[in-house]
N, C-alpha and C positions, 0 to 999 in steps of 0.2 A: 344355399349350399353351393353355388362353386366355391365362398371363399371359405368355407371348413372346408372340402379337401384343395384347395389351398394353403393355407395353412396346416393339414398336416403331409401333405410333400416336405416344405416344406422343412418339420420338426423334422421330419425319416433321413431330410439329407441331410439338413444339423446332426443329426444321432454316426452317419456314417460320415461328418468327416471329425470326429466327434472319436470315433472308433478308430477311424485312420491314422489322427494326428502324432500319435507316439512311432508310430513305422516313418513319419515322415521327415520327424522331429530329429530321429533316431541315424538319421540315414541321410539329413539336407547336405549338412557337408562332407559331411563322411567318402561317403565313394561315389562311383558315376550314378551320372542320369537313369546309363538300364537297370543297375544294380536298384537305386531309387524306383525305375517301372515295376523292376522284377520282383522285388518287397510287398508295393502295392497290391499289385494283378496276387501277390498270396495273399495276401489280409483282408483280401477285399467279399470274400465271401462269405467270411465272417461278420465281417464290417455291418454288410446287409443281412444278416443278422440278429444285428441286435436286439428290437422288440421280442426275438422270441427269448433272447440274453434275460432280456429287463421280466418279461413275465416268468422265466420260471423260479427268478429269484423273487421278484411281489408274493409266489403260491407257495415256496419252499418255506417262508419267514408266517406265513398266514400257517 
């Protein structure tokens, strides 16, 4: 059971990273560290809700 929970947490965190990757990639060399942190902080709530976005996409296709 612990293994399944660990796997779900790992998949969730990878998904958050995938959602935040465009923000980080776009700001990595072009701005200051505070700009990067601010943009990541603004994008974080939507990135944390990525399972809901995937669910809505799957449900709307059916």
